C-alpha positions as MATLAB code, in Angstrom:
seq = 'MSLKKYQDLALGGNIERGGTAVDFKTGDWRSLKPVYKPENCIHCLFCWAYCPDSAVHVADGKMAGFDLDHCKGCGICAHECPGKKGAKAIVMEPEVK';
ca = [
    -120.390  -56.831  -37.636;
    -123.346  -56.208  -35.358;
    -124.173  -52.821  -33.897;
    -124.664  -52.371  -30.169;
    -127.941  -51.122  -28.794;
    -127.813  -47.813  -26.950;
    -128.545  -49.657  -23.697;
    -125.260  -51.572  -24.092;
    -123.056  -48.491  -24.511;
    -121.031  -47.065  -21.627;
    -122.350  -43.850  -20.108;
    -120.400  -40.865  -21.384;
    -119.641  -37.827  -19.244;
    -122.183  -38.698  -16.568;
    -121.293  -38.447  -12.922;
    -123.403  -41.221  -11.457;
    -122.695  -40.614   -7.753;
    -120.971  -38.110   -5.496;
    -117.212  -38.117   -5.137;
    -116.463  -39.362   -8.646;
    -115.716  -36.056  -10.405;
    -112.008  -36.572   -9.695;
    -112.129  -39.515  -12.129;
    -112.954  -37.199  -15.044;
    -110.038  -35.135  -16.327;
    -111.671  -32.082  -17.859;
    -108.700  -29.724  -18.131;
    -108.305  -30.262  -21.856;
    -111.461  -28.202  -22.452;
    -109.794  -24.912  -21.679;
    -108.420  -22.337  -24.085;
    -106.921  -20.188  -21.297;
    -104.912  -21.406  -18.321;
    -104.110  -19.729  -15.009;
    -100.494  -18.795  -14.397;
     -99.423  -18.265  -10.780;
     -97.072  -15.391   -9.950;
     -96.031  -16.102   -6.329;
     -94.204  -12.790   -5.905;
     -97.586  -11.014   -6.147;
     -99.548  -13.381   -3.883;
    -100.863  -12.271   -0.486;
    -102.292  -15.768    0.227;
    -105.837  -14.504    0.745;
    -107.099  -17.764   -0.836;
    -109.888  -16.013   -2.730;
    -108.823  -18.158   -5.703;
    -109.421  -21.330   -3.694;
    -112.766  -20.120   -2.334;
    -114.152  -19.069   -5.727;
    -112.811  -21.882   -7.947;
    -115.829  -23.921   -9.136;
    -113.600  -26.897  -10.025;
    -111.561  -27.237   -6.802;
    -108.487  -26.819   -8.994;
    -106.499  -24.576   -6.635;
    -103.942  -26.360   -4.458;
    -103.328  -25.067   -0.941;
    -100.478  -26.189    1.322;
     -99.909  -24.936    4.864;
    -102.568  -22.261    4.417;
    -100.947  -20.801    1.299;
    -101.685  -20.940   -2.412;
     -99.527  -23.704   -3.906;
    -100.546  -23.954   -7.572;
    -103.233  -25.458   -9.782;
    -104.586  -28.873  -10.686;
    -104.597  -28.399  -14.444;
    -106.247  -31.801  -14.976;
    -109.480  -30.265  -13.672;
    -109.128  -26.514  -14.301;
    -111.427  -25.470  -17.145;
    -109.891  -22.014  -17.582;
    -112.911  -19.973  -16.523;
    -110.700  -17.236  -15.065;
    -112.680  -16.687  -11.872;
    -109.502  -17.157   -9.812;
    -107.697  -14.424  -11.767;
    -110.715  -12.118  -11.629;
    -111.070  -12.415   -7.841;
    -107.332  -12.171   -7.095;
    -106.529   -8.832   -5.390;
    -102.782   -9.351   -5.768;
    -100.153   -7.197   -4.188;
    -100.133   -3.449   -4.902;
    -102.316   -3.876   -7.983;
    -100.259   -6.697   -9.536;
    -102.325   -9.889   -9.813;
    -100.897  -13.170   -8.546;
    -102.948  -15.078  -11.131;
    -103.175  -14.161  -14.795;
    -104.857  -16.025  -17.614;
    -102.744  -16.938  -20.632;
    -103.566  -18.837  -23.817;
    -103.303  -22.622  -23.491;
    -100.605  -23.914  -25.816;
    -101.162  -27.517  -26.869;
];
């Protein structure tokens, strides 16, 4: 058995050019996941604007859920969510695997 040289190994975790981040599913890194509570949503889309991973889905100008393949569980969406009458539309819960 011969060992490969480092030059022959595939690049790991590198994004070599723009537009390829969608190829890397990073959602399994999280320990918390966002849970959407539509009854509390005012569709302000702060969650979409602040999400650093573009993991918030929007349909017809309204919040429509999350792309959990790319959400890393940072909680920014839940933090920024004003909710309705003090009840958040997004809460962070432990990821159960």
